[in-house]
N, C-alpha and C positions, 0 to 999 in steps of 0.2 A: 539946410544940410537936410540929406535924404534919410528917410528911417530905412534902421536896417533891414535887410532881405526875412520878409515874411512878417515883419512885425505888425503892419496897416490888416491883417486877416485875426489878429488875437485881440482886438479890441473894437469896441465901437459897435452899432446894430448891428445884427444880422445882417448878410446882403447875399447876393446872388453869387453862386459859387463856394461859402462858407459851407466848412464842415460842422456838422451841429448833434450832438451827442445826448438823446435822450435818454431820462431815466423814470420808469412806470414804478408803481407803488409799488413793488415787489424788490425793487433795485437791479433792475435788469435793463441793460443797455444797448441802446439803438446807434446808430452813425448812417447817417448820411449827410449826400450834400444838396444845399439848399437849390431848385430851379423855379424860377417861374412860371405858373403854370401848373405843375406837377401837384400830385397828392402823397402823402404818407398813408401808407395801409398796415396795420397790424391786423391778429383775430378780435380784436377790441374796439373796432371801426376805424377811420380816417380822419384826416386835416388836412389842408390845401397848405402847399409850402407858402403860399404869399400869405398866410397869417404869422408868420413868422418873419419874413424879411420886413424891415424897417423897425424889428421889436429890440428893444435891449436883451441883452446878455441876462440867463436868471429867468426870463420868461414861463409860465406855464401855460399849457395848449391844451384842450380837451378836441377827443376825438367825438364823432358820432353816435359812440358810444358811451359816451359821458367818464371814458377814463380819463384826469390826467397824469401827464407828463412834464417832467422839467426839462428846458431846453436850455443847454449850455456849449461850448464849444467844447471839444474834449481835450484834455492834456496830451502832449508829450507823450507820456508814459499811455495813458489810454491809447491814443490813434498806433503805437505800436503793437498793441496787443490785437487791435482789430483790422489792419491793413491786409490787404492779399501776399501771401506767403509761398515764395520758392524754397528758399530754409528756412529752418529754424531761427528767432530772432532772438536778440540779444534782450536778456530780462530788463526793464527798469533798473531793479535793484540791483543787476548787474554794471546795468552802463552807469548809474548816478558812483559805484565804486569806482570806475575806470575814470571819470571826470574829476572826481576827489583826488584820488591814489597816484594818477598820475598825471596832476597837476596840469589838467587842459585849459588856457588859460589864451583870453582875447588875441586875435593875431598868431597867434601859434604853426607853427609849421608839420602838421602832422601827415603820418603815412600809415595809412589800413591794408590790411591785407584781410581777404575774407567777409567780402562785403554782406553774403547772405541774401536778405530782403530790406535791408537798409534800415534796420531801426537804430544800430550805434551810428551809423555813419550821420543820420537826423540830428542825434543826440552832440554830435562832436560839432557838425557844420555849424549848431545854434548855439556849441560856446565857443569857438573860434572867431566868429560873424565874419562878416564881408571881408576884413583883411588879414584874415589868416589865410591858412593854406588848406586844403586837406586834401590828399592824392590816397582814391582808393586801388586796390587791386582783385579782382575777382577773375578765378579760373574759365569760370563755368556765366557763356553769354547770356543762358537763358535768366539766371540769377543776375547778372548784372541789368539787365533788361527792367525788371520785376521792381528790383532796388531802385533804378531811376525814376521811373512813378511814381514809386510811393515817396521819396526823397521830393519832386517836383510837384507831387499832390500834397503836401504837409507844408512846402514853403511857398505856391501859387504859382511856380516854375524857377527855369535853372536856377541854380547859387549860384554866384560867381566865384563861392572860394572853392568849389566842389571841381574835381576831376578825375572820370571815372577810365580806369582801365581796363581791360580784358586779357587776361592772360597771366603766369606765374610772377609772383614778387620778385623771386630773385634771379628770374630771368629776365627781367624789365625793369627794374629797380635804378632808375637813374637821377633821382632825387640827390643832393645833397646839403649841407647844414639844416636835418630836419632836428625840431624841437623832441618830438616823443613818436614812437611808433607801437601801432598794437597789434597787434598777432591774433586774430581768430580763423583757425586751421587745426590740422590736424595733428601737422606734422610742424611746428615753428621751431624746432630745431635745426630744420633745415635751410633756414632763410638767415641765422643767427651772423654768418660772415657778412653778407650784403650788408644785414642792418646795421651793423657794428661800423662799416665803412659812411654810409648816409647815415649816423647818428650825432652830434656836435657832445661835445665833452658837458657830464653833465645830462645829458638827453635823456629822456626815458622809455625803456624796453615796457610794454605792459603786455603779458601774454592770457589768452583766455583759454584752457583748454576744461574738455568732457571728464578726462579721466583720472584716477591715480598712476597708472602708467604713462600715461601723456604727460603727467605733471613730474613725476619725478624724473622722465630723461629729457625735460627741459632744462630743470633747475639744472640737472650735471653737466649738460652741453653748454647753459652760460658757464659755469664753473669751468668748463675746460677748454674754453675760446681765451678766458684770461683780463678780457679788456672790459668788462661790469665789475662792479661791487655784488655783494652777496646778495642775493633773490632774495625777497621776501613773499609769501604764497600764503593764500587764505582761501577761503569760501565765504559768504553770506546768506542766510537765510531769513524769510521773515513772518510772523505770526502776528494775524490781527486779533484784536478782541471785539468779543462781544458785549454791551453793555446796553444795559435794560434795565432802570431801576436799582435794585438789589441786586439783579442777577449779573455779575459780574465777570467772565470768564473767557479765558483763549478759546479762540473758532478751534472745530474739531480739525479743519483743513489751512493747511500752511504751507507757504511757497518755498518747499525744501530746498533739494541741491539742481541745481542747475549746470553749474562750472567752476573749475577752480581759475582765478587768477594769480598773477607774480607780476613782479615788477622788478628790475634792476638799473641800476642808472649806467653809462656812458663813463669808461676814466677816459684819462690825458693819454695820449696816444705815447706810447713808449712806457707806460706804468703800471705795475703790476698790482695785482689783486693783497691787501694785507694778508697774512697767512689767517687760517682760520684758528681758535686755539680750541674752539669744540669737537671733539674726536667723534666719528660715528661710532654707534653702538654695535657691539662686538656682532659679527656676522650680517651687518650692514650690506656686504657686498661679498656674499656669498656665491656658494657654485652656481648657482641658477643664474646670478645677475649675470647680465651681457651688455649694458648700456656702458655710457662714457665710462672712463677711469675703471672699468670691471678686472683690471692688473691693478689695482691699489691695496685692493683686503682692505682689511683694519690696521694697517698703518701709516694709512693717511692723515 
């Protein structure tokens, strides 16, 4: 039985072509690809790549300036933050939430719109495995090219479960019996009709948007289309802690708002969602509101 795509690059001694992440004494990271006969240079000196080739992961190398660097393979969260970018990447904190709350499982059939630089695509491919299917749609060809290079660099070549299409999802979506749909785009509400036809009953729609106005319009549009259950929305923030003896405190910086996530599940054909019992707050659909259900008023 052959190993899953990319697994061989995650274990064993360092080999030519492996990605290596060096950590200096101040905790700074440097990522490069091992090549026979090459040297790695910093302002603290250099060392030959050959010194790492064949060494176990977790080795320490010293430069000509006698500075020690810890050598490890970069984790996927490290890789996506250091890889070349066309568009902004989906941060690992959000990718982890998507994998968990969109319930991405091995063998899942997933459609993704808005590939960006390939960050989320890499997480999704690793979760669904070689037997799954990820069909990614990206409007911009230059972004698609960067994403393809980043994904193939991480997995060591093309992934058998990945198909990348340049174009709008709502104009090109032909997939059926899809388990999960992930929309990372400016106007996900424009794709709801196409997505609702592709998703299986019980399938999950997950949207990633940057602003409150996008979030509000997406939720209202999902309610209006009438074939999903009540959406759930949230955001995630991460705060690291500094621990040094008795000095235990939160870091001064944190990864705050990057985007909002929302999920909703596809209902069976012909089924109407149960009526919401919670009434909107008075003025929720005021005179200035122009989105879906603009005529609903507070009697909704």
